N, C-alpha and C positions, 0 to 999 in steps of 0.2 A: 563461341560456336552457336549457331542458330539451330534449334531443334524443331523438326517437322512433327515429330511424335514424342510425347513424354508421358509415360504411364508409371504409376507408382502403386504397389500393393494391390494389384487386381485379384480379386477373388470371385469365382463363379462356382456355385454348387447346383447339383441336380439330385435332390433327395439326399441320400447317404453318400453320393459320389462327389468329390471335389474335383472339378475340371481344371480350375486355376487356383493356385494356392499361394497368393502373394507375389505375383509377377511384376517386375520392374522392366521397362523398355525405354530406350532412347534412340531416336533415329535422326541424325543430322540432316539438315536440309540438303538436297541434291545428291544424296547418297543411296546406296542399296544395302538394306539389312536383310540378310538371309536368316530365316528362322527354321531350324532343323529339329526333328524329334520323331519318335515312333508314332504309330497310329495311337490315338488316345492320349497323347502327351499334352494336348491343350492348345495346339497351334491355331486351329480353325476357330476355336472359342475366342481366343485373343483377337483374331481378325474381326469377328462378328461384333465384339465389344467396340473396337476402334472404328467399325463402320456404322455404329449406332443401331445395329440390328438386334442386339440384346443388351440388357443392362447388367453391369457388374453387381454383385452382392456387397462388395466392399472395394475400396480403392478409388483412385482418380486418374483420369486420362485426358490429356490435352492433344488436339490434332490441329496443327496450323494455329496454335494459340487459343483454340476454342475447346471448351469443355464438352465432352461427349454427352454428358447428362443435362447440363444446363442450356446447351446450345446445339442440340442434334441437327437442327435444319442448317445451321451454319457449317457444321462439320461436313454434312452431305454435299454442300455446295463446293467443297474443296477436294473431294475424293472421287476416285473411280475404283470399282471393284470387279475383278474377274475371279469367279469361283472355280472350284475344282472340275466342274462340268459345264460345258457350253450352255448358256441360258437363252440363246437366240431362238426365234420361232422358225422351225424347219420348213413350214409351209409358205413362208414369205421369201422373197428374194433378198439378196444381200442389201440392195439399195432400200427396199421397203423396211427392213429391220432398222437400219440406221435412221431413216427418215422418221420412222415412228418414235424412236427414242428422242430424236431432236425436237419433234413436235411436243413431246411430253415435257421437254425442257424449255418450252415457250419460244422456240425458234419459229419464225414465219415459214410458210411453205417453201418460199424461194431459199431462205437461209438454210432450211433443213436439207434440201437437195444439194446445195453447194457444199455443205459440211459432210454429207454422206459421200459425195464424189471425192472430196479431199482424202477422206479416210480410206476409202476403197483403193485409191491410187497408192497411198502411202503403204498399205499392207499387201500390195500386189494382187488385189482382187477385182480390178476394173473389168477384166474379161468375163468374170463370173458374176458380175453385178446383177444381171437380169435373170439369173438362175435361181431356182428354189434352193434354200440352204440344205435340204435333205439330199441334194445331189453333190454337196461338197465333201471333200476328204476331211479326215479328222484334223489335219493341220490347218486347212482352210477355215474350218469352223472355229478353231481356237483363235486364229487371227481376226476373224470377224467378231468373235466374242470380246477380244481385247480392244478392237476398234470401237465397239459399242460402249465400252467403259470410258472411252476418250472423247465421246461426243461433246461433253461439257467442258473440255479442256481443263481437267483436274490438275491440281498441284501435286497431289499425292495419289499414288496408284497401289492398290493392294492386289497382289497376285497370289491366290491361294492354290498352290500346286498346279501352276498353269500348263505344265507339259505332261500331265498325267495321261498315259495311253498313246502318247505320240511316238512315231518312229524316230530314229536318230536324225534323219534329214529335217523333218518338221521341227524337232526340238532345237536343232541348230538355228533354224529360221527364227524361232521364238526368242532365242538367246540374243540374236542380232537385234530384234525388235526392242528388247529390254535395254540393250546398250544404247540404242538410238534414243530412246525415251529419256535416259539419264543424260545423254549428251545435250538434249534440249532443255535440261534443267529440272526434270521431274525427280521426285523422291519416290523410292520404291520399297515396299515391304513385301518380301517374297518368302512364302512358306514352300518347303519342298522336302521330299524324301530322296531326291537324287543328290548324292554328295558332290558329284562333279559339277552339277548345276550351281550349287552354292559356291564352290571353289572358283568357278568361271566368272560369276556375276557379282557376288557380294563383296562390298567394301569391309563389312564386318558380319560376323555370324553369332547368333544366339542359339544355344541348344536348350530345348525343353525336354523335360522328362517328369512324368507324374505330376503335371500341372505346375512345375517350378522351372525356373531358369537354373541350369546346373553348370553352365560354362558360357563364356562370351569372349570375343576378340576377333582379331583377323584370322584368316585360315592358317597362316604361319604361326601366329601366337598359340593357337589351339594345338597345332601339331607339336610344338615345343612343350606345351603344358603337359600333354599326355606322355611324352617319352622323348628320349634323346634321338640321335641319328643312327642309322643303320648302314653298315658297310656290306656291299655285296661283291663277291669276286667269283668269276667263272673262268677257271683255267682253260687255255686252248686245248691242251692235251688232258684227256680224262685220267690218265695215270698220275697226274700231278695233283689230283684233288687231296689225296691224304697228306702230302708235303705242305700244300697251301693251308689245310686245316691246322696242321701243326704250327705253322708260323703264326697264324691268326691266334691260336690259343695261347701261344707264348707271349704275344704282344698285348692281348686284351685280358688274359686270365680267364677267358670264357670259351668253352668249346663251341664252335659255330654250328648252326643248323646247316645240314647238307641235303640237297635234293638229288637223290640218286639218278633220277631220270635226266636231269639237265646238267648235273655237276655244279650247280650254283651253291655257293657257300655264303651264308648270312649271319652277321654277328653285330650286336649293339656296340656303338662306339661313343665314349664320353668325350673325347677330345678329337675334333676334326683334323688336327695336325698329324694324328697317327697315320693318316692315309699316305703321306709322303714317305713314312718309315716303312710301310707295307710295300710300296712301290720299289723302294731300294732293296728290301729283302727278297722280293721276287726276282729283281734283276740279278742280284748276287747269286741266287739259286738257279739262274737260267730259265726261269719260268715266265712264260707269256700268258696274258689273260685276254680273252675275248670281251670280257665285261669287268669293269671295276668302277663301282659307283657308290657315292655317299648320298643317302637320301633321308628326308624327314618322314615320319609315319604318314600314310595316306589319310585323307579326311574320312575314308571308310573306317580305318583302324581307330581314328579319333572317336567317331560316332559310336562304334561298338564299345570302346573303353569307357565312354561317358554314360552310355544308356544301357548297355547290355543288348543282347540279341532277342529283344522282345517285341512282339507285334500284338497290339491291342486294338479293340474296336473304338473308333471315335465316339465320345459321348454326344448324343443328339442335343441340339440346342433349341 
């Protein structure tokens, strides 16, 4: 397996505060790694180290096989970075922003305009290309910001909470852009606080808390790691809730949780085969159900189980 990013034992301190405390990361080439964690967990600090913006106090990191400390210029040639907030110049047009970046990357004037036009078309911004960015919507600015990070055709793309502040429609647009980038062969490191975003996009997920990696795996593996499956039953007739609760208690040995407003009964299930037994018992009792489902914990439940419900300020770098 080829690794686009390999980090071992990353440590970063700010005075008495340890932002990263021995972080290891591996990102296979051509994949998406989702990095989750509360504010202050160390996600952005890790991205800044991997982008050569700050130096780790301890540890080692290779990006595209290049050491971030020994060959930072080589690393920068391989990566594109989109931060939490759009960094484009609002007084310039979309075209002017991209041409400026292309010129800074040593493109000729003609090459710069061609590359800008390509990216504006790719991100659906051609019609707005001649307008000042301050007239763009939030979603358009984020797309332009991502386009700016792709001017140099990077092999690796760091997306640090790229959909912060976007409405659901704009967020879905950004998700499709990320999928297209990976389909074209890019490797993506995605930090996010949106659990659905990681579930939708990431091949694997790493969970940060207090500057450490506390869990890692696919979304399904993390869900199984935190807890077993949950059976949900909603009887068609409200009067049957008590009898269904009795059946579930008898079969599982656990009194199910009941939502009095909806009639939904929820109980943990160790053996998925129990579902067929539940169905037979309901049929024997002449009870029908509007809902009967077996599900893994949601990624939100996984996140809270691993990190707790804590919000902290990100340590400045």
